[in-house]
N, C-alpha and C positions, 0 to 999 in steps of 0.2 A: 527506423521508419517514422515518418513525421505525421502522416495522416492515414486514416483507414479507408480502404476500398475493398469491399467484400470479394469482388471478382479476382483481384490480384493477390489476395492474401494466401499464404501457404504456411504449412507447419515449419517452424524454425524462424520465421520472421520475428523481429524484436521490436519492443516498445520501450523507450527510455523516458523516465520521469525526471523532474527537476531535483537537484540536490536541496537538502534542508539542513541548515545548521542548528543543532539543538543547543539551547541555552537555558539557564535558570528562568529567564524571562519568558521564553517560548513555552516552557513547562507550566509556568504560572498562568500564562494566557490560556492554555488549554484547560487548566483547572477552572478558570473563570467561565470559559465557554461551555464546559461539560458539567459544571457544578460538582465535580469530583475533587474533593480536597483531602483525599487519602494521604496520610503522612508519608507513604512511599514516594510521593512526588514533591514533598515540601519540607520535610523535617530531617535535617542531617543527623541529629542526635538519635532519633528513632531508627534511622537506617544504619547506624553503627552496629546494631544488634544482629543476631543470627535468626534466620527464618528456617527452622529445621536444619537442613544441611546447606543452606544457601546464605551467603553474605554478599550483599550487593555493593557494599563499600561506599554508599552514598545514594542520594536521591536518583530516581530513574524516571524516564519519560513515560507517559501513558501509552500502553500498547495500542489503544484505539487511534493514537496519532499516526501510527503506521498504516492503519486501515484507511484513514483519511487521505494520506499521501498516495496510496495505491488508487483509491477512488478518483482523486484528482487526475492522476496520470491517465487512467482509462477514459475518463470523461473528456479530457482535453484531446485525446487521440480519436475517440469514436464519435463524439457529438457533431463535429463538422460534416461527417458522412451521414448523419441522421440516425446513427446507431444508438442503442439504449443499453446502459449498464444494468443487467438484470440480477446478477448474483455475485457475491464475493465471500469466500471462506478463507480465513487465514489462521496460522498458528504463530505464536510468539516464541522465538527460539533463544534469543539472548536479550538481556536488558540494554537499553539505550540511555546514555548519560549525558549531562551537560558537557559540551566540548566535542561530542561526536557529530559527524556529518553523515547523514543517511540519504540514500537515493533508491527510489522504487524502479523496477524494471519488469518487463513482461516478455514472454515468449509464446507465440501462437502454438498451441498444442494440436488443435484440430478445428475444422469447420464442417458444417453440415447444413444442408437445405432440407426443410420439411415442407409439408403441404401448405403450411400457413406462414412460414418465415424462414430466415437464414440465421444461423447461430455460429458464434466463434468462442472456442474454449481457450483460455489463456492461463499459463502458469505464471504466477506473480511472485516476486521476492523483493525484499528491502535489504540492502547491504550497507554496512558502515564503511568508514574511510579505510579500514584495514581489510576490506573484502570479505568480512564475516557476514553471513546471512543472519539477520536479526528477526525477520518474519518471512513466512512463505505460505503460499496457498494457491487457490485457483479461482478464476473469475469466468463468468459467462456473459457475453454480450449478444444482443439481438440486432440484426440488420434487417428491419422490416422490408418487404418487397418494394415499398414506395420510398425507401431511404435514398438520399442523394448518392451519386456515383463516387463522390469523394474528391 
């Protein structure tokens, strides 16, 4: 689905986001943008160690980068129709490393009209190039009554 139109949306419709190639440089740029310089994202020697029962085997991308990719996908899809991205909840399921290519996607779960507005609930996920889900969650978008038809 390329653009949002509340009237024609139905459960099961899909939204595709752009692919994102993860690199050391993209991780570093996110460090700079977020001011989060945690060694998880920058220090290979630090990441050689174990964290409880987990060994990541190298630096990992910020989980919030997944959140940003999902937000971009939803906004690119909904904004042309006058819709507003109101809520996003996600869980990080697998680490993302330099060399991975990830892509967000969404599936319309439900839509509802209330006395004051119109709402769409979307299941969202980010998958890597191996088809593994690295983040998943749920988003809510509002299509105000005065929103464009799409």
